[in-house]
N, C-alpha and C positions, 0 to 999 in steps of 0.2 A: 496374330489373333484375328479370328473372323468377326466381322461386324454384323450385328443383327439389325435387319431392317424392320422398322415398325410402321404400321399403317394406322392412321387415325380411325378409331371405331365410330361408325355412324349408324344409329339405329334405323335410319331410313332404308339401308340396304337389307334389313331383315323384316321389313313390313311389306311383304309381297302379296298377301292375301287379306281379304276382309276379316278373317278369323284372327290373323296376326295383329291387325290394327285394333280389333275389339279387345283382345287379351292385353295388349299394351296399354290402352286407355283405361281398362278396368283396373289394372295394377296401379296406375297413376292416380286414379280416383280414390283408391283405398288409402293412399297417403294423405289425402285431404288438403293438399297444398295447391291453392289456386294458380300460382305461377307454374307449377309442375304440370298441372292439367292443361293450361294454355300452351305450354311448350310441347306437350305430347300431341295436342291437336295440330300444332305447327309441324311437328315431325310427320304426322300422318298426312297432312296436307301436302308436304313436300314429296312424300312417297307417291301420292296420287297425282300430283301435278298442280302447282299453285295457280297457274294461269287458268286451268280448267275450273278450279275451285272458285276463283275470282268471278269467272263467267257465271257459274252456277249460283253463286250467292248474290251477285250484283254488287259486290264490294271491290274496291280497288286492290290490285295485287300487292302494292306497296303497303297499304293499310293492313292487309292480312299478315304480311311478314312481320310488321311492327307489333300488331296486336297479339300474335301467336308466338312471339319470341321467348316468352318467359319473363321478360322485363316489361312487357306491355300490360295494360290493364283493360282488356276488352270488355265491352258491355255484354250483358247477358244475352241480349238479342243477337249479337254477333256470334256468340258461342252456339246458340241454338241454330242459326243459319248455317254455320260451318258443320255442325253435327248432322243436320239434315242433308246438306249437300254431299257429305261423305258417305251417306247411306247408313248412318248409325242412328241410334235413338238413345235418349237419356231416360234411364229407369230409376225408380226409387225403391229401395227395399229397407227392411228393418235391420238394425245393427244386431249383432249377436249379443244376447244378454251377458252381462258381466258375471264371472264365476262367483259363486257364493264364497264370501270370506276374502275376496281379493281386494 
C-alpha cells in the first residue's frame, strides 16, 4: 500500500501579496475574536519578516512573537503599530442591519 505524505499547512505560504494579507485580516476581523485577530497579524508579520517588523515598530522581535501568537494579549497600541508597519490601516464600518423578523 502506498503511503500518503502530508505537509503541515501554513497560511504564511499563501500571504505573498498585500491584497492576500488584507483579505486574510478582513476575514479574521469579521469573526470578532481578539485572539484570532492577533494571531492573523502574527501570520502576516511572519510572512513579511518579523525582524523587519520589529525594526519598523521599535518593538522587540521576541515580544512581537509572544504578543501576536494568539495566546498573547497585546496592547492596542502594539496592534496599531503593527498594522501601520505592515502598511495596513484599521477601518470602521457599519454592521449590516439584522433581517426583519430574524
